[in-house]
TIGUNU-350336 format. One line per 3 residues: number of its first residue (from 1); for each residue x, y, z of C-alpha. Coordinates in Angstrom, 3 decimals, padded with zeros to 6 digits. Example, Ala and Ser with C-alpha at 12.3 -4.5 7.8 and 13.67 -1.06 7.14 Angstrom:
2
1 = 012.300,-004.500,007.800  013.670,-001.060,007.140 $
//
This chain:
92
1 = -003.325,001.252,-001.516  -004.218,-002.094,-003.529  -006.926,-001.315,-006.516 $
4 = -008.023,-004.275,-008.794  -008.449,-003.648,-012.489  -009.693,-006.470,-014.651 $
7 = -008.289,-009.608,-013.654  -004.770,-007.391,-012.646  -004.134,-006.116,-009.452 $
10 = -002.709,-002.652,-008.452  000.049,-001.601,-005.474  000.230,001.652,-005.335 $
13 = 002.608,002.925,-002.216  003.907,006.366,-001.078  006.474,005.828,001.803 $
16 = 009.191,008.185,003.227  012.678,007.187,002.581  015.331,009.352,004.180 $
19 = 014.413,012.802,003.479  012.358,012.118,000.106  008.599,010.685,-000.710 $
22 = 008.955,007.737,-002.608  006.017,006.970,-005.129  005.751,003.303,-006.804 $
25 = 002.939,001.664,-008.533  003.487,-002.171,-009.510  000.977,-004.474,-011.849 $
28 = 000.367,-007.752,-010.533  -001.187,-010.168,-013.228  -002.289,-013.380,-012.545 $
31 = -000.300,-016.110,-014.647  002.842,-013.697,-014.794  005.571,-014.453,-012.396 $
34 = 007.058,-010.845,-012.998  005.628,-007.735,-011.822  005.578,-004.922,-014.097 $
37 = 006.496,-001.370,-011.945  004.730,000.994,-013.949  006.706,004.355,-011.763 $
40 = 009.330,003.952,-008.980  009.999,008.024,-008.290  011.663,010.673,-005.234 $
43 = 010.138,013.243,-004.642  010.534,016.210,-002.225  007.067,016.353,-000.808 $
46 = 004.252,013.218,-000.139  002.042,015.858,-001.862  003.782,015.620,-004.803 $
49 = 004.473,011.383,-005.297  000.305,011.590,-004.913  -000.066,013.744,-007.721 $
52 = 002.318,011.629,-009.897  000.853,008.453,-008.949  -002.822,009.807,-010.331 $
55 = -001.247,011.269,-013.530  000.141,007.640,-014.424  -003.371,006.142,-012.961 $
58 = -004.645,008.412,-015.725  -002.638,007.927,-018.240  -002.429,003.823,-017.925 $
61 = -006.391,004.096,-017.688  -007.383,007.509,-019.658  -011.427,006.174,-020.217 $
64 = -011.592,004.993,-016.266  -012.590,006.759,-013.264  -009.869,009.406,-011.668 $
67 = -007.772,007.967,-009.156  -008.606,009.115,-005.452  -006.012,008.821,-003.160 $
70 = -007.290,006.772,000.410  -005.293,006.543,003.356  -005.346,003.649,005.035 $
73 = -006.904,002.835,008.143  -004.423,003.556,010.968  -003.949,000.040,012.827 $
76 = -003.342,000.589,016.381  -001.135,-002.481,017.602  -001.784,-004.888,020.263 $
79 = -000.532,-004.653,023.656  000.856,-008.059,024.825  -000.012,-008.938,028.383 $
82 = 002.824,-009.724,030.660  001.246,-011.664,033.012  002.130,-015.334,033.037 $
85 = -000.736,-017.725,032.728  -001.583,-019.220,036.141  -001.859,-023.174,036.410 $
88 = -005.026,-024.940,036.495  -005.874,-024.946,040.573  -006.491,-028.673,041.843 $
91 = -009.486,-029.510,043.751  -008.660,-030.993,047.214 $
//
C-alpha cells in the first residue's frame, strides 16, 4: 500500500517469506537519495505484521487519522493468444 503524507511517500508492505510474514514501512522523500526504513520485521502471522504497521504509523503520526489496512485489488492475468496473426489477403 502506498500512502502520501505531505510531500513524502510511504510504502507499506506485508509479504510472506518462507514461513514468516514480513512487515516493511519505507519512507521516500523527494530530493533525498536514500530511503528511510521505519520498520522491517518478521512475524508469525499476517495479522501480527499488519498490526505492527498500524502501531508504527500511529507512532510516526500521532495526530493523523488511524491507519486502515486495505488489501490491494486482485489483478487478473491476461491470457496471451497463441494464434498467429494471419497475413492480409491479397485482392485478386
